C-alpha angles and dihedrals in degrees: 000000000000122000094244092055094054091099092060091048092049090053090050092049096049091067093233113136113233120205092193118106109276118238110269090200091055091048091048092046093050090049093048090051091049091049090049089052089049089056090051090049090049089051089052091048090049091051095058132143106010110015103050116157101216095197092053090052092053093047090048091049092050093049101040104072098041093044095050094043092048093051094046093048091053094047094047097042102036113011101041095046089049090051090051091058089055097045119132116224111259092023092112091219091153091065091048095049091045089053091049093049089051090051088051090054091048092047092050092050091045090047091056091055091045091052091056091049093047091051091051090050089048092052091047093246120155114270132166098259095200094051090045090053092051090046093051093046093045091053100045094042093052091046091050091050091048092052091045090053093050092048094046100042112018109029093058087079090061091054094048 
């Protein structure tokens, strides 16, 4: 996160719900960081089983949890409440936001497991390489779909 964006993150972390328009640059930056991490995770998955870069695994493990948590906190405490104020009757936004919050919860749980596996890979511990490959791909593909949905369906309101 960039220094100038710290105020937005502090608002998100405080749990206070802001009705002011969220920062599109912060949203885009957070999504770009998540997509960059997805590329790193894909590189790791592609390197299995014999060409694993241990340092890359450790860096990915260290970045994964905080990055996902920060993005989700901002979305749930700033972006989603703002969207609710702009909701059109009959739009069924509540169902969509509930589903996205559940996806956030699932992603965070999945990320915790993935962090443990990446740290094991980074240490050179034994892991089931096939299961690890599926785990990595399942996570980054779901995260990419989640971001694409938000961009296609929710972030349009910020640009309007």
